[in-house]
C-alpha positions as CSV (number, residue, x, y, z in Angstrom):
1,M,3.6,-7.0,-23.5
2,T,3.9,-3.3,-23.2
3,S,7.0,-2.4,-21.2
4,I,8.5,0.8,-19.8
5,S,12.2,1.2,-18.9
6,R,12.6,1.2,-15.2
7,R,15.0,4.1,-15.4
8,T,12.4,6.1,-17.3
9,F,9.8,5.0,-14.7
10,A,11.9,6.2,-11.8
11,R,12.7,9.5,-13.5
12,L,9.0,10.2,-14.1
13,G,8.0,9.1,-10.6
14,A,7.4,12.6,-9.3
15,A,5.3,13.7,-12.3
16,T,2.0,12.2,-11.1
17,A,-1.5,13.7,-11.0
18,L,-4.6,12.9,-9.2
19,A,-6.7,10.2,-10.6
20,P,-10.4,10.8,-11.6
21,Y,-13.0,9.8,-9.1
22,L,-14.8,7.5,-11.6
23,P,-13.6,4.3,-13.2
24,L,-11.2,4.6,-16.1
25,R,-12.5,4.0,-19.6
26,A,-11.2,1.1,-21.6
27,Q,-11.0,3.2,-24.8
28,E,-8.3,5.4,-23.2
29,S,-5.8,2.6,-24.0
30,G,-7.8,0.5,-26.4
31,D,-9.3,-2.7,-25.2
32,R,-6.1,-4.3,-24.1
33,K,-6.4,-6.0,-20.7
34,L,-3.3,-7.0,-18.8
35,G,-3.3,-10.5,-17.2
36,I,-2.8,-10.6,-13.5
37,A,-1.7,-13.5,-11.3
38,L,-2.5,-13.2,-7.6
39,L,0.3,-14.6,-5.5
40,G,-1.1,-15.6,-2.1
41,L,-4.8,-16.5,-1.8
42,G,-5.6,-15.3,1.7
43,D,-8.5,-13.1,2.9
44,Y,-7.6,-10.0,0.9
45,A,-7.0,-11.7,-2.4
46,T,-10.2,-13.8,-1.9
47,H,-12.6,-11.2,-0.8
48,Q,-11.3,-8.0,-2.3
49,L,-8.8,-8.3,-5.1
50,A,-10.4,-11.2,-7.1
51,P,-13.9,-9.7,-7.0
52,A,-12.4,-6.3,-8.0
53,L,-10.7,-7.9,-11.0
54,Q,-14.2,-8.8,-12.3
55,E,-14.9,-5.0,-12.6
56,T,-11.6,-3.7,-14.0
57,K,-11.3,-2.2,-17.5
58,H,-7.6,-2.7,-18.0
59,A,-6.8,-5.9,-16.2
60,R,-8.2,-9.4,-15.7
61,L,-7.5,-12.3,-13.4
62,T,-5.6,-14.9,-15.4
63,G,-3.5,-16.9,-12.9
64,I,-3.0,-17.8,-9.3
65,V,0.1,-18.7,-7.2
66,T,-0.6,-20.5,-3.9
67,G,1.0,-22.7,-1.3
68,S,-2.4,-24.2,-0.5
69,P,-3.4,-26.8,-3.2
70,E,-6.8,-27.3,-1.6
71,K,-7.8,-23.8,-2.7
72,V,-7.0,-24.4,-6.4
73,P,-10.2,-26.2,-7.5
74,T,-12.5,-23.5,-6.0
75,W,-10.5,-20.7,-7.7
76,Q,-10.3,-22.5,-11.0
77,E,-14.1,-23.1,-11.1
78,K,-15.0,-19.6,-9.9
79,Y,-12.7,-17.7,-12.2
80,A,-12.1,-20.1,-15.1
81,I,-8.4,-20.3,-14.5
82,P,-6.7,-23.0,-16.7
83,D,-4.3,-25.6,-15.3
84,G,-1.4,-24.0,-17.1
85,N,-1.9,-20.7,-15.1
86,V,-1.8,-22.3,-11.7
87,Y,1.5,-22.2,-9.8
88,N,2.9,-23.0,-6.4
89,Y,5.7,-21.3,-4.6
90,D,8.2,-23.9,-5.8
91,N,7.5,-23.8,-9.5
92,F,6.6,-20.1,-9.5
93,D,9.6,-19.1,-11.6
94,E,8.2,-21.0,-14.6
95,I,5.7,-18.1,-14.9
96,A,8.3,-16.4,-17.0
97,D,7.1,-18.5,-20.0
98,N,3.4,-17.7,-19.5
99,K,2.2,-15.1,-22.0
100,D,-1.2,-14.9,-20.3
101,I,0.3,-13.2,-17.3
102,D,1.7,-9.7,-17.4
103,I,1.6,-8.7,-13.7
104,V,2.1,-10.6,-10.5
105,Y,0.3,-9.1,-7.5
106,V,2.1,-10.2,-4.3
107,V,-0.5,-10.6,-1.5
108,T,1.5,-12.6,1.0
109,P,2.3,-11.5,4.6
110,T,4.8,-8.6,4.6
111,G,7.8,-10.8,5.4
112,L,7.6,-12.5,2.0
113,H,7.0,-9.5,-0.2
114,D,10.6,-9.0,-1.1
115,E,11.3,-12.6,-2.1
116,F,8.3,-13.0,-4.4
117,S,8.5,-9.5,-5.9
118,I,12.1,-10.1,-6.9
119,R,11.3,-13.5,-8.3
120,A,8.4,-12.0,-10.3
121,A,10.7,-9.3,-11.7
122,K,13.3,-11.8,-12.7
123,A,10.6,-13.7,-14.5
124,G,10.0,-10.5,-16.5
125,K,6.6,-9.7,-15.0
126,H,5.4,-6.3,-13.7
127,V,5.0,-6.3,-10.0
128,I,2.4,-4.9,-7.6
129,S,3.5,-5.5,-4.0
130,E,0.8,-5.2,-1.3
131,K,1.6,-2.7,1.5
132,P,3.7,-2.4,3.6
133,M,6.3,-2.9,0.9
134,A,8.9,-5.0,2.7
135,P,10.6,-5.6,6.1
136,T,13.5,-3.2,5.7
137,V,14.7,-0.3,3.5
138,E,17.4,-2.6,2.1
139,D,14.8,-5.1,1.1
140,C,12.8,-2.4,-0.7
141,T,16.0,-1.3,-2.5
142,R,16.6,-4.9,-3.7
143,M,13.0,-5.0,-5.1
144,I,13.5,-1.7,-6.9
145,E,16.8,-2.8,-8.4
146,A,15.4,-6.1,-9.5
147,A,12.6,-4.3,-11.4
148,E,15.0,-1.9,-13.0
149,K,17.4,-4.7,-14.0
150,N,14.6,-6.7,-15.6
151,D,12.9,-3.7,-17.3
152,V,9.6,-4.1,-15.5
153,T,7.6,-1.8,-13.2
154,L,7.1,-2.1,-9.5
155,Q,4.1,-0.5,-7.8
156,I,2.7,-0.7,-4.3
157,G,-1.0,-1.5,-3.4
158,Y,-1.8,2.0,-2.0
159,R,-5.5,1.9,-2.9
160,L,-6.4,5.1,-1.1
161,H,-4.7,7.1,-3.8
162,W,-7.8,6.2,-5.9
163,E,-10.4,6.8,-3.1
164,P,-12.4,10.0,-3.5
165,Y,-12.3,11.3,0.1
166,N,-8.5,10.9,0.4
167,L,-8.1,12.3,-3.1
168,R,-10.0,15.4,-2.0
169,L,-7.7,15.9,0.9
170,I,-4.6,15.4,-1.2
171,E,-5.8,17.9,-3.8
172,A,-6.6,20.5,-1.0
173,M,-3.1,20.0,0.5
174,K,-1.3,20.2,-2.8
175,T,-3.0,23.4,-3.8
176,K,-3.1,24.9,-0.3
177,E,-6.8,25.5,-0.9
178,F,-7.4,26.2,2.8
179,G,-3.9,27.6,3.5
180,D,-1.0,25.8,5.0
181,W,-1.3,23.0,7.6
182,K,-0.6,23.6,11.3
183,S,-0.9,20.0,12.7
184,I,-1.8,16.5,11.6
185,S,-3.3,13.6,13.6
186,A,-3.5,10.1,12.1
187,T,-4.8,7.0,13.9
188,N,-5.4,3.5,12.7
189,A,-6.2,1.2,15.6
190,S,-8.5,-1.8,16.2
191,R,-8.7,-4.0,19.3
192,M,-8.2,-7.4,17.8
193,T,-8.8,-10.5,19.9
194,N,-8.2,-13.4,17.5
195,F,-4.5,-14.0,16.6
196,T,-4.8,-17.7,15.7
197,G,-5.0,-19.4,12.3
198,L,-4.7,-16.9,9.4
199,N,-4.1,-14.0,11.8
200,K,-1.2,-15.6,13.7
201,W,1.4,-14.0,11.3
202,R,0.4,-10.5,12.3
203,I,2.0,-10.7,15.8
204,G,5.1,-12.6,14.7
205,K,8.4,-10.8,13.8
206,E,9.2,-13.2,10.9
207,L,6.2,-12.4,8.7
208,G,4.4,-9.5,10.5
209,I,7.7,-7.7,11.3
210,Q,6.4,-5.2,13.9
211,G,2.7,-6.0,14.3
212,A,0.3,-3.0,14.2
213,L,3.0,-0.5,13.2
214,Y,3.5,-2.2,9.9
215,D,0.0,-3.6,9.3
216,L,-2.0,-0.5,10.3
217,G,0.7,2.2,10.8
218,V,1.6,2.3,7.1
219,Y,-1.8,3.9,6.5
220,C,-1.1,6.6,9.0
221,V,2.4,7.3,7.7
222,Q,0.9,7.6,4.2
223,G,-1.7,9.9,5.4
224,Q,0.7,12.1,7.3
225,L,3.0,12.5,4.3
226,Y,0.4,13.2,1.7
227,S,-1.3,15.6,4.1
228,A,2.0,17.4,4.9
229,Q,3.2,17.3,1.3
230,A,6.7,17.2,2.8
231,R,9.2,14.9,4.3
232,P,9.8,14.7,8.1
233,L,13.0,15.8,9.7
234,R,12.9,13.6,12.8
235,V,10.5,11.4,14.9
236,T,9.9,10.7,18.5
237,A,8.0,7.5,19.4
238,N,7.1,5.0,22.1
239,H,5.5,1.6,22.2
240,S,3.5,-0.2,24.9
241,T,1.8,-3.6,25.5
242,E,-1.2,-4.3,27.6
243,R,-1.8,-8.0,26.7
244,K,1.7,-9.3,27.3
245,D,0.6,-13.0,27.0
246,I,-0.4,-12.4,23.4
247,F,2.2,-9.8,22.2
248,T,5.4,-11.7,23.0
249,E,7.3,-10.7,19.9
250,V,6.0,-7.3,18.9
251,P,4.4,-4.3,20.8
252,E,0.7,-4.0,20.9
253,T,0.7,-0.2,20.4
254,Y,3.0,2.4,18.7
255,E,2.6,6.1,19.1
256,W,4.8,8.7,17.3
257,E,5.2,12.3,16.3
258,L,6.8,13.3,13.1
259,E,8.4,16.8,13.1
260,F,8.6,18.8,9.9
261,E,10.3,22.0,8.9
262,G,9.1,25.0,10.9
263,G,8.5,22.8,14.0
264,R,5.1,21.6,12.7
265,K,4.2,18.1,13.9
266,A,2.1,15.1,12.8
267,A,1.0,12.7,15.5
268,G,0.3,9.0,14.8
269,M,-0.9,5.8,16.5
270,A,-1.2,2.2,15.3
271,S,-2.6,-0.4,17.7
272,Y,-4.1,-3.8,18.0
273,G,-5.3,-2.9,21.5
274,K,-7.1,0.4,21.0
275,S,-9.6,1.8,18.6
276,G,-9.6,4.7,16.2
277,N,-9.7,5.5,12.5
278,W,-9.1,9.0,11.4
279,L,-6.9,11.5,9.6
280,K,-7.2,15.1,10.7
281,V,-5.4,18.1,9.3
282,E,-5.7,21.5,10.9
283,T,-5.2,24.2,8.3
284,D,-5.1,28.0,8.3
285,Q,-8.8,28.1,7.5
286,G,-10.0,25.2,9.7
287,M,-10.1,21.4,9.9
288,I,-10.0,18.8,7.2
289,E,-11.2,15.6,8.7
290,L,-11.7,12.0,7.4
291,S,-13.3,9.7,9.9
292,P,-13.5,6.8,9.2
293,V,-10.7,7.0,6.6
294,Y,-8.8,3.7,6.0
295,G,-11.4,1.1,5.3
296,Y,-12.5,-0.4,2.0
297,G,-15.6,1.8,2.1
298,G,-17.7,3.9,4.4
299,Q,-15.4,7.0,4.4
300,K,-16.8,10.2,5.7
301,G,-15.2,13.6,5.7
302,S,-15.4,17.4,5.9
303,T,-13.4,20.5,5.0
304,P,-13.7,24.0,6.3
305,E,-16.4,24.4,3.6
306,G,-18.6,21.6,5.0
307,P,-19.2,17.9,4.6
308,M,-17.7,15.9,1.7
309,D,-20.1,13.8,-0.3
310,F,-18.8,11.2,-2.8
311,P,-20.3,8.0,-4.1
312,H,-19.1,4.6,-3.0
313,V,-16.4,3.2,-5.3
314,N,-14.6,-0.1,-5.5
315,Q,-11.2,1.1,-4.4
316,Q,-9.3,-2.0,-5.4
317,A,-10.8,-2.0,-8.9
318,L,-9.8,1.7,-9.4
319,Q,-6.4,1.0,-8.0
320,I,-5.7,-2.0,-10.3
321,D,-7.0,-0.1,-13.3
322,G,-4.9,2.9,-12.5
323,Q,-1.8,0.7,-12.1
324,A,-2.5,-1.3,-15.3
325,L,-3.2,1.8,-17.3
326,A,0.2,3.3,-16.2
327,I,1.9,0.2,-17.7
328,L,-0.2,0.2,-20.9
329,K,0.5,3.9,-21.5
330,G,4.1,3.8,-20.4
331,E,3.5,6.4,-17.8
332,A,4.8,6.8,-14.2
333,S,2.8,5.2,-11.4
334,K,1.6,7.5,-8.7
335,V,2.5,4.7,-6.2
336,P,5.9,3.5,-7.2
337,G,8.3,1.3,-5.3
338,E,10.3,4.4,-4.3
339,M,7.2,5.6,-2.4
340,G,6.9,2.3,-0.6
341,R,10.6,2.4,0.4
342,R,10.2,6.0,1.7
343,D,7.4,4.8,4.0
344,I,9.3,1.8,5.3
345,R,12.2,4.3,6.1
346,V,9.7,6.3,8.2
347,I,8.4,3.2,9.9
348,R,11.9,2.0,10.7
349,G,12.7,5.4,12.1
350,I,9.6,5.1,14.4
351,M,10.9,1.8,15.6
352,E,14.4,3.1,16.3
353,A,13.1,6.2,18.1
354,A,10.8,4.0,20.3
355,D,13.5,1.5,21.1
356,A,16.2,4.2,21.9
357,G,13.9,6.5,23.7
358,K,15.2,9.6,21.8
359,P,14.4,11.3,18.5
360,Y,15.5,9.7,15.3
361,E,16.9,12.0,12.6
362,F,16.0,11.1,9.1
363,G,18.3,13.1,6.9
364,K,17.7,13.4,3.2
365,F,15.0,11.4,1.5
366,L,15.5,10.1,-2.0
367,Y,11.8,10.3,-2.9
């Protein structure tokens, strides 16, 4: 298995470049495909990641880890997964001896990301942790240190870094194509009504941590930061709840405003009770707008030059290929664990500001 020193990985973390809009070619790294085990066979793994792995050039689905034994026969039949590549949460650590599996992709609820990412790293497997990275900054640090200690890579499932409309915005902001930015607005909100069964974890503090702020708000924080191309100085925030009978552990809605150098501000909202899906950046020359922006497809956008027009892509396939290729080539990921930890730090700052009713000062960022 090709490996890269975690220290080298961290050192190169800032030296990233925009990915191409089209799928990567297998010949760029030979025909080597890294084996991936999906840990957690919920809706996202079932309907997005597993199908995407049938289209990837640098990775293939070789294993599963699940706490639901009834799901195993269906997965084995559909994806030809042998008995020896099926694990549960108790015997998961035995994956260390499995040469068919190079990467463990952790797709559990947020509250379990740190435990299984650390166990995967200790087993000598590269790790992709789904977003948001983990409950706390301290959890993120433990994940990063485990990857470093075991000489494996840790990456976050930030698929929009391979999505053409978001890439166009990132490129424009990096190069200041339309001048500097004046203000940013990011909203990811959907009025959900079913929080039973598989959705119950989203409104519980143990696994969902802080509801919509973590689940949906991480997209907004990401968008605000790659639009600003800077780190915030402070944040003001508030939270509110309309349906108090449902939201007994976490707020229904969070709203916040990040302040950057020069007094520029980026507004954000994440909610399970309201609706909205956009990222808007006012620049010197006009508005860059993506709306809708955060979904698995259907993005639309415009710049001061006019409408964007990109073909539909399989975001998850491009993401996994990009992450696998970084490992194969010994290059830095553009979505490393340090980026995930940075975003959790911002999210925790939003929480503290809302709870205290006063601005939260961030201080220096490490990434």
